N, CA, C and O atoms as CSV, one atom per row, in Angstrom:
chain,resi,resn,atom,element,x,y,z
A,1,MET,N,N,0.952,-1.368,0.077
A,1,MET,CA,C,-0.070,0.078,0.017
A,1,MET,C,C,0.944,1.502,0.144
A,1,MET,O,O,0.631,2.561,-0.401
A,2,LYS,N,N,2.043,1.345,0.853
A,2,LYS,CA,C,2.775,2.347,0.737
A,2,LYS,C,C,3.377,2.785,-0.565
A,2,LYS,O,O,3.474,3.924,-1.024
A,3,PRO,N,N,3.719,1.754,-1.008
A,3,PRO,CA,C,4.438,2.112,-2.429
A,3,PRO,C,C,3.488,2.628,-3.446
A,3,PRO,O,O,3.861,3.622,-4.069
A,4,VAL,N,N,2.416,2.165,-3.700
A,4,VAL,CA,C,1.196,2.839,-4.294
A,4,VAL,C,C,1.077,4.430,-4.001
A,4,VAL,O,O,1.145,5.325,-4.843
A,5,LEU,N,N,0.893,4.560,-2.674
A,5,LEU,CA,C,0.491,5.697,-2.268
A,5,LEU,C,C,1.926,6.837,-2.601
A,5,LEU,O,O,1.762,7.991,-2.995
A,6,MET,N,N,2.993,6.345,-2.398
A,6,MET,CA,C,4.140,7.209,-2.608
A,6,MET,C,C,4.264,7.392,-4.218
A,6,MET,O,O,4.430,8.521,-4.680
A,7,SER,N,N,4.194,6.462,-4.905
A,7,SER,CA,C,3.936,6.733,-6.384
A,7,SER,C,C,3.035,7.834,-6.626
A,7,SER,O,O,3.488,8.806,-7.230
A,8,LEU,N,N,1.663,7.836,-6.197
A,8,LEU,CA,C,0.803,8.692,-6.582
A,8,LEU,C,C,1.359,10.056,-6.138
A,8,LEU,O,O,1.396,10.996,-6.932
A,9,VAL,N,N,1.825,10.172,-4.772
A,9,VAL,CA,C,2.391,11.429,-4.357
A,9,VAL,C,C,3.350,12.035,-5.318
A,9,VAL,O,O,3.244,13.210,-5.671
A,10,MET,N,N,4.332,11.200,-5.765
A,10,MET,CA,C,5.558,11.762,-6.871
A,10,MET,C,C,4.733,11.840,-8.030
A,10,MET,O,O,5.195,12.733,-8.741
A,11,THR,N,N,3.682,11.299,-8.575
A,11,THR,CA,C,3.321,11.645,-9.776
A,11,THR,C,C,2.580,13.295,-9.875
A,11,THR,O,O,2.679,14.134,-10.770
A,12,GLY,N,N,1.832,13.333,-8.581
A,12,GLY,CA,C,1.240,14.847,-8.487
A,12,GLY,C,C,2.601,15.912,-8.505
A,12,GLY,O,O,2.594,16.909,-9.227
A,13,PHE,N,N,3.538,15.635,-7.792
A,13,PHE,CA,C,4.821,16.544,-7.861
A,13,PHE,C,C,5.236,16.845,-9.323
A,13,PHE,O,O,5.195,17.979,-9.798
A,14,VAL,N,N,5.614,15.815,-9.956
A,14,VAL,CA,C,5.854,15.709,-11.296
A,14,VAL,C,C,5.055,16.564,-12.274
A,14,VAL,O,O,5.526,17.387,-13.058
A,15,THR,N,N,3.673,16.216,-12.093
A,15,THR,CA,C,2.807,16.886,-12.865
A,15,THR,C,C,2.794,18.217,-12.979
A,15,THR,O,O,2.859,18.864,-14.025
A,16,GLY,N,N,2.672,18.774,-11.441
A,16,GLY,CA,C,2.805,20.148,-11.106
A,16,GLY,C,C,4.026,20.709,-11.736
A,16,GLY,O,O,3.859,21.683,-12.471
A,17,ALA,N,N,5.264,20.235,-11.558
A,17,ALA,CA,C,6.408,20.908,-12.219
A,17,ALA,C,C,6.286,20.941,-13.677
A,17,ALA,O,O,6.750,21.860,-14.351
A,18,MET,N,N,5.627,19.882,-14.188
A,18,MET,CA,C,5.803,19.874,-15.733
A,18,MET,C,C,4.683,21.088,-16.268
A,18,MET,O,O,4.722,21.556,-17.407
A,19,ALA,N,N,3.724,21.481,-15.257
A,19,ALA,CA,C,2.623,22.482,-15.775
A,19,ALA,C,C,3.402,24.042,-15.919
A,19,ALA,O,O,3.091,24.938,-16.704
A,20,GLN,N,N,4.371,24.046,-15.026
A,20,GLN,CA,C,4.991,25.470,-14.760
A,20,GLN,C,C,6.328,25.615,-15.619
A,20,GLN,O,O,7.195,26.443,-15.340
A,21,THR,N,N,6.409,24.709,-16.715
A,21,THR,CA,C,7.562,24.889,-17.411
A,21,THR,C,C,7.174,25.960,-18.655
A,21,THR,O,O,6.004,26.154,-18.984
A,22,GLY,N,N,8.118,26.511,-19.187
A,22,GLY,CA,C,7.784,27.514,-20.367
A,22,GLY,C,C,7.714,29.071,-19.851
A,22,GLY,O,O,7.459,29.436,-18.703
A,23,ALA,N,N,7.994,29.866,-20.948
A,23,ALA,CA,C,8.034,31.398,-20.919
A,23,ALA,C,C,6.810,31.768,-20.524
A,23,ALA,O,O,5.816,31.086,-20.779
A,24,THR,N,N,6.767,32.981,-19.806
A,24,THR,CA,C,5.751,33.810,-19.518
A,24,THR,C,C,5.487,34.912,-20.259
A,24,THR,O,O,6.282,35.123,-21.175
A,25,THR,N,N,4.456,35.789,-20.098
A,25,THR,CA,C,4.411,37.127,-20.991
A,25,THR,C,C,5.507,38.215,-20.293
A,25,THR,O,O,5.964,39.242,-20.796
A,26,LEU,N,N,5.738,37.701,-19.115
A,26,LEU,CA,C,6.663,38.656,-18.388
A,26,LEU,C,C,8.064,38.575,-18.998
A,26,LEU,O,O,8.831,39.477,-18.660
A,27,THR,N,N,8.474,37.748,-19.747
A,27,THR,CA,C,9.740,37.389,-20.376
A,27,THR,C,C,9.715,37.582,-21.786
A,27,THR,O,O,10.738,37.419,-22.451
A,28,MET,N,N,8.665,37.906,-22.280
A,28,MET,CA,C,8.329,38.395,-23.689
A,28,MET,C,C,8.366,39.994,-23.811
A,28,MET,O,O,8.119,40.749,-22.871
A,29,THR,N,N,8.697,40.380,-25.054
A,29,THR,CA,C,8.082,41.658,-25.275
A,29,THR,C,C,6.584,41.928,-25.738
A,29,THR,O,O,5.911,40.993,-26.174
A,30,CYS,N,N,6.179,42.944,-25.661
A,30,CYS,CA,C,4.869,43.280,-26.184
A,30,CYS,C,C,4.411,42.962,-27.470
A,30,CYS,O,O,3.310,42.484,-27.743
A,31,ALA,N,N,5.454,43.297,-28.363
A,31,ALA,CA,C,5.298,42.620,-29.712
A,31,ALA,C,C,5.530,41.166,-29.921
A,31,ALA,O,O,4.766,40.615,-30.714
A,32,GLU,N,N,6.381,40.503,-29.394
A,32,GLU,CA,C,6.291,39.330,-29.414
A,32,GLU,C,C,5.087,38.658,-29.061
A,32,GLU,O,O,4.674,37.743,-29.774
A,33,VAL,N,N,4.395,39.066,-27.887
A,33,VAL,CA,C,3.158,38.404,-27.218
A,33,VAL,C,C,1.884,38.568,-28.261
A,33,VAL,O,O,1.100,37.674,-28.581
A,34,ARG,N,N,1.883,39.746,-28.644
A,34,ARG,CA,C,0.963,40.246,-29.956
A,34,ARG,C,C,1.225,39.500,-30.911
A,34,ARG,O,O,0.239,38.890,-31.323
A,35,GLY,N,N,2.269,39.276,-31.493
A,35,GLY,CA,C,2.631,38.331,-32.670
A,35,GLY,C,C,2.227,37.044,-32.551
A,35,GLY,O,O,1.723,36.487,-33.526
A,36,ILE,N,N,2.387,36.379,-31.337
A,36,ILE,CA,C,1.999,34.954,-31.002
A,36,ILE,C,C,0.286,35.093,-31.095
A,36,ILE,O,O,-0.202,34.386,-31.977
A,37,VAL,N,N,-0.442,35.707,-30.498
A,37,VAL,CA,C,-1.739,35.761,-30.516
A,37,VAL,C,C,-2.355,36.047,-31.964
A,37,VAL,O,O,-3.418,35.572,-32.365
A,38,ALA,N,N,-1.594,36.817,-32.614
A,38,ALA,CA,C,-2.075,37.063,-33.990
A,38,ALA,C,C,-1.783,36.068,-35.015
A,38,ALA,O,O,-2.496,35.917,-36.007
A,39,SER,N,N,-0.644,35.334,-34.752
A,39,SER,CA,C,-0.425,34.468,-35.803
A,39,SER,C,C,-1.270,33.163,-35.362
A,39,SER,O,O,-1.894,32.574,-36.245
A,40,ARG,N,N,-1.308,32.785,-34.306
A,40,ARG,CA,C,-1.882,31.529,-33.894
A,40,ARG,C,C,-3.368,31.616,-33.847
A,40,ARG,O,O,-4.012,30.610,-34.147
A,41,GLY,N,N,-3.967,32.689,-33.510
A,41,GLY,CA,C,-5.457,33.217,-33.505
A,41,GLY,C,C,-5.858,32.732,-31.924
A,41,GLY,O,O,-6.566,33.568,-31.362
A,42,ALA,N,N,-5.585,31.720,-31.232
A,42,ALA,CA,C,-5.853,31.341,-30.099
A,42,ALA,C,C,-4.792,30.670,-29.208
A,42,ALA,O,O,-4.181,29.709,-29.675
A,43,VAL,N,N,-4.563,31.042,-28.133
A,43,VAL,CA,C,-3.250,30.334,-27.671
A,43,VAL,C,C,-3.369,30.837,-26.147
A,43,VAL,O,O,-3.828,31.928,-25.809
A,44,VAL,N,N,-2.808,29.716,-25.186
A,44,VAL,CA,C,-3.078,29.848,-23.805
A,44,VAL,C,C,-1.591,30.332,-23.393
A,44,VAL,O,O,-0.581,29.708,-23.715
A,45,LEU,N,N,-1.590,31.425,-22.703
A,45,LEU,CA,C,-0.202,32.133,-22.270
A,45,LEU,C,C,-0.329,32.092,-20.822
A,45,LEU,O,O,-1.400,32.136,-20.216
A,46,ARG,N,N,0.975,31.994,-20.238
A,46,ARG,CA,C,1.136,32.468,-18.738
A,46,ARG,C,C,1.330,33.687,-18.563
A,46,ARG,O,O,1.967,34.278,-19.436
A,47,THR,N,N,0.960,34.257,-17.666
A,47,THR,CA,C,1.066,35.551,-17.074
A,47,THR,C,C,1.792,35.790,-15.847
A,47,THR,O,O,2.020,36.889,-15.340
A,48,GLY,N,N,2.087,34.802,-15.479
A,48,GLY,CA,C,2.745,34.748,-14.007
A,48,GLY,C,C,3.090,33.190,-13.685
A,48,GLY,O,O,2.863,32.276,-14.478
A,49,PRO,N,N,3.671,33.030,-12.408
A,49,PRO,CA,C,4.282,31.685,-12.237
A,49,PRO,C,C,3.032,30.746,-12.040
A,49,PRO,O,O,3.147,29.584,-12.430
A,50,THR,N,N,1.899,31.133,-11.491
A,50,THR,CA,C,0.732,30.143,-11.635
A,50,THR,C,C,-0.688,30.842,-12.062
A,50,THR,O,O,-1.767,30.639,-11.505
A,51,THR,N,N,-0.487,31.565,-12.987
A,51,THR,CA,C,-1.639,32.211,-13.840
A,51,THR,C,C,-1.548,32.153,-15.360
A,51,THR,O,O,-0.509,32.321,-15.998
A,52,TYR,N,N,-2.510,31.948,-15.765
A,52,TYR,CA,C,-2.561,31.694,-17.545
A,52,TYR,C,C,-3.942,31.973,-17.819
A,52,TYR,O,O,-4.787,32.062,-16.928
A,53,ASP,N,N,-4.183,32.113,-19.058
A,53,ASP,CA,C,-5.540,32.203,-19.696
A,53,ASP,C,C,-5.539,32.058,-21.183
A,53,ASP,O,O,-4.429,32.174,-21.703
A,54,ARG,N,N,-6.478,31.846,-21.920
A,54,ARG,CA,C,-6.625,31.871,-23.411
A,54,ARG,C,C,-6.916,33.052,-24.038
A,54,ARG,O,O,-8.004,33.627,-23.994
A,55,TYR,N,N,-5.974,33.394,-24.600
A,55,TYR,CA,C,-6.111,34.796,-25.357
A,55,TYR,C,C,-6.632,34.497,-26.943
A,55,TYR,O,O,-6.495,33.376,-27.433
A,56,VAL,N,N,-7.123,35.399,-27.543
A,56,VAL,CA,C,-7.814,35.218,-28.846
A,56,VAL,C,C,-7.548,36.401,-29.720
A,56,VAL,O,O,-7.466,37.507,-29.186
A,57,ARG,N,N,-7.398,36.266,-31.081
A,57,ARG,CA,C,-7.366,37.335,-31.901
A,57,ARG,C,C,-8.633,38.122,-32.211
A,57,ARG,O,O,-8.749,39.347,-32.176
A,58,ASP,N,N,-9.546,37.239,-32.513
A,58,ASP,CA,C,-11.062,37.758,-32.804
A,58,ASP,C,C,-12.240,36.593,-32.185
A,58,ASP,O,O,-11.961,35.520,-31.649
A,59,SER,N,N,-13.276,37.016,-32.374
A,59,SER,CA,C,-14.436,36.282,-31.900
A,59,SER,C,C,-14.358,35.037,-32.678
A,59,SER,O,O,-14.889,34.091,-32.095
A,60,SER,N,N,-13.892,34.786,-33.727
A,60,SER,CA,C,-14.028,33.574,-34.708
A,60,SER,C,C,-13.513,32.321,-33.714
A,60,SER,O,O,-13.940,31.167,-33.754
A,61,PHE,N,N,-12.587,32.798,-32.904
A,61,PHE,CA,C,-12.024,31.657,-31.963
A,61,PHE,C,C,-12.673,31.632,-30.433
A,61,PHE,O,O,-12.137,31.216,-29.406
A,62,CYS,N,N,-13.924,32.177,-30.595
A,62,CYS,CA,C,-14.732,31.972,-29.300
A,62,CYS,C,C,-15.991,30.948,-29.565
A,62,CYS,O,O,-16.210,30.686,-30.747
A,63,ALA,N,N,-16.874,30.320,-28.531
A,63,ALA,CA,C,-17.784,29.539,-28.813
A,63,ALA,C,C,-18.874,30.480,-29.476
A,63,ALA,O,O,-18.793,31.695,-29.658
A,64,LEU,N,N,-20.005,29.545,-29.820
A,64,LEU,CA,C,-21.164,30.366,-30.251
A,64,LEU,C,C,-21.710,31.442,-29.611
A,64,LEU,O,O,-22.016,32.527,-30.104
A,65,GLN,N,N,-21.828,31.010,-28.298
A,65,GLN,CA,C,-22.419,32.249,-27.405
A,65,GLN,C,C,-21.473,33.183,-26.673
A,65,GLN,O,O,-21.761,33.792,-25.642
A,66,GLU,N,N,-20.346,33.231,-27.295
A,66,GLU,CA,C,-19.288,33.850,-26.692
A,66,GLU,C,C,-19.188,35.436,-27.325
A,66,GLU,O,O,-19.874,35.762,-28.294
A,67,THR,N,N,-18.250,36.376,-26.653
A,67,THR,CA,C,-17.891,37.417,-27.517
A,67,THR,C,C,-16.431,37.625,-27.058
A,67,THR,O,O,-15.935,36.972,-26.140
A,68,VAL,N,N,-15.725,38.650,-27.810
A,68,VAL,CA,C,-14.351,38.719,-27.250
A,68,VAL,C,C,-14.401,40.105,-26.398
A,68,VAL,O,O,-14.948,41.151,-26.744
A,69,TRP,N,N,-13.599,39.810,-25.045
A,69,TRP,CA,C,-13.381,41.165,-24.316
A,69,TRP,C,C,-11.909,41.738,-24.379
A,69,TRP,O,O,-10.979,41.142,-23.836
A,70,PRO,N,N,-11.741,42.954,-25.084
A,70,PRO,CA,C,-10.238,43.270,-25.076
A,70,PRO,C,C,-9.536,42.947,-23.813
A,70,PRO,O,O,-10.198,42.952,-22.776
A,71,THR,N,N,-8.471,42.709,-23.783
A,71,THR,CA,C,-7.481,42.382,-22.529
A,71,THR,C,C,-6.121,42.871,-22.862
A,71,THR,O,O,-5.706,43.005,-24.013
A,72,TRP,N,N,-5.368,43.164,-21.639
A,72,TRP,CA,C,-4.103,43.649,-21.533
A,72,TRP,C,C,-3.322,42.701,-20.741
A,72,TRP,O,O,-3.893,42.036,-19.877
A,73,VAL,N,N,-2.044,42.576,-20.960
A,73,VAL,CA,C,-1.148,41.914,-20.053
A,73,VAL,C,C,0.323,42.363,-19.836
A,73,VAL,O,O,0.978,42.879,-20.742
A,74,ARG,N,N,0.788,42.149,-18.639
A,74,ARG,CA,C,2.126,42.783,-18.524
A,74,ARG,C,C,3.211,41.909,-19.095
A,74,ARG,O,O,3.284,40.704,-18.856
A,75,THR,N,N,4.051,42.574,-19.863
A,75,THR,CA,C,5.142,41.964,-20.699
A,75,THR,C,C,6.410,42.496,-20.160
A,75,THR,O,O,6.317,43.276,-19.212
A,76,ALA,N,N,7.548,42.206,-20.604
A,76,ALA,CA,C,8.814,42.666,-20.206
A,76,ALA,C,C,9.093,44.048,-20.280
A,76,ALA,O,O,9.797,44.614,-19.444
A,77,ASP,N,N,8.499,44.695,-21.378
A,77,ASP,CA,C,8.820,46.122,-21.607
A,77,ASP,C,C,7.377,46.851,-21.615
A,77,ASP,O,O,7.406,48.074,-21.757
A,78,VAL,N,N,6.466,46.397,-21.516
A,78,VAL,CA,C,5.221,47.181,-21.098
A,78,VAL,C,C,4.219,46.698,-20.087
A,78,VAL,O,O,3.819,45.534,-20.042
A,79,ALA,N,N,3.806,47.743,-19.212
A,79,ALA,CA,C,3.021,47.140,-18.116
A,79,ALA,C,C,1.528,46.839,-18.593
A,79,ALA,O,O,0.872,46.053,-17.911
A,80,GLN,N,N,1.007,47.363,-19.617
A,80,GLN,CA,C,-0.227,46.857,-20.160
A,80,GLN,C,C,-0.401,46.827,-21.576
A,80,GLN,O,O,-0.807,47.809,-22.196
A,81,CYS,N,N,-0.102,45.705,-22.129
A,81,CYS,CA,C,0.072,45.458,-23.404
A,81,CYS,C,C,-1.119,44.734,-24.164
A,81,CYS,O,O,-1.330,43.554,-23.884
A,82,PRO,N,N,-1.970,45.421,-25.183
A,82,PRO,CA,C,-2.982,44.971,-25.762
A,82,PRO,C,C,-2.648,43.840,-26.548
A,82,PRO,O,O,-1.981,43.960,-27.576
A,83,ILE,N,N,-3.121,42.609,-26.081
A,83,ILE,CA,C,-2.538,41.470,-27.036
A,83,ILE,C,C,-3.933,40.697,-27.639
A,83,ILE,O,O,-3.856,39.555,-28.091
A,84,GLY,N,N,-5.180,41.430,-27.593
A,84,GLY,CA,C,-6.228,40.611,-28.414
A,84,GLY,C,C,-7.500,40.598,-27.240
A,84,GLY,O,O,-7.851,41.594,-26.607
A,85,GLY,N,N,-7.968,39.522,-27.140
A,85,GLY,CA,C,-9.030,39.503,-26.099
A,85,GLY,C,C,-9.152,38.178,-25.409
A,85,GLY,O,O,-8.245,37.363,-25.573
A,86,ILE,N,N,-10.133,37.893,-24.688
A,86,ILE,CA,C,-10.621,36.844,-24.014
A,86,ILE,C,C,-12.027,36.424,-24.148
A,86,ILE,O,O,-12.796,37.357,-23.915
A,87,CYS,N,N,-12.586,35.351,-24.439
A,87,CYS,CA,C,-13.827,34.671,-24.812
A,87,CYS,C,C,-14.570,34.693,-23.500
A,87,CYS,O,O,-14.210,34.002,-22.547
A,88,ARG,N,N,-15.648,35.524,-23.465
A,88,ARG,CA,C,-16.636,35.610,-22.379
A,88,ARG,C,C,-18.162,35.162,-23.048
A,88,ARG,O,O,-18.553,35.112,-24.213
A,89,SER,N,N,-18.746,34.899,-21.888
A,89,SER,CA,C,-20.324,34.599,-22.344
A,89,SER,C,C,-20.950,35.860,-22.852
A,89,SER,O,O,-20.460,36.921,-22.466
A,90,ILE,N,N,-21.889,35.876,-23.604
A,90,ILE,CA,C,-22.839,37.112,-23.881
A,90,ILE,C,C,-23.720,37.330,-22.853
A,90,ILE,O,O,-24.255,38.433,-22.747
A,91,GLU,N,N,-23.955,36.434,-22.068
A,91,GLU,CA,C,-24.998,36.653,-20.971
A,91,GLU,C,C,-24.421,37.486,-20.186
A,91,GLU,O,O,-25.050,38.491,-19.855
A,92,ILE,N,N,-23.024,37.262,-19.675
A,92,ILE,CA,C,-22.192,38.186,-18.753
A,92,ILE,C,C,-22.097,39.469,-19.260
A,92,ILE,O,O,-21.960,40.430,-18.503
A,93,ASN,N,N,-22.168,39.611,-20.723
A,93,ASN,CA,C,-21.986,41.080,-21.163
A,93,ASN,C,C,-23.438,41.893,-20.915
A,93,ASN,O,O,-23.481,43.110,-20.734
A,94,ASN,N,N,-24.442,41.150,-20.934
A,94,ASN,CA,C,-25.480,41.735,-20.861
A,94,ASN,C,C,-26.228,42.102,-19.585
A,94,ASN,O,O,-27.299,42.698,-19.474
A,95,GLY,N,N,-25.260,41.516,-18.466
A,95,GLY,CA,C,-25.689,41.741,-17.152
A,95,GLY,C,C,-26.583,40.746,-16.391
A,95,GLY,O,O,-27.074,40.902,-15.273
A,96,ARG,N,N,-26.701,39.653,-17.248
A,96,ARG,CA,C,-27.665,38.561,-16.630
A,96,ARG,C,C,-26.711,37.432,-15.708
A,96,ARG,O,O,-27.255,36.490,-15.133
């Protein structure tokens, strides 16, 4: 029983460490981040050690009942870089 429990605990540590690899917007310039979103259309970007979100170029990358809200992120050279948007429910937009 102990070996099974230990392997589950170790798997949890490895999975958490793997999720934290990669560059964040904090290590890229505003132009680099904007270029990534523009070229891919939709991308998940880390904005800090434990924060991330999915950013899109336009509403064609959102679900049917979603719209794009403009968004800004901190980059290595700019405090508020406009990189595109995030998809949000239309119902939230209407205050419902």
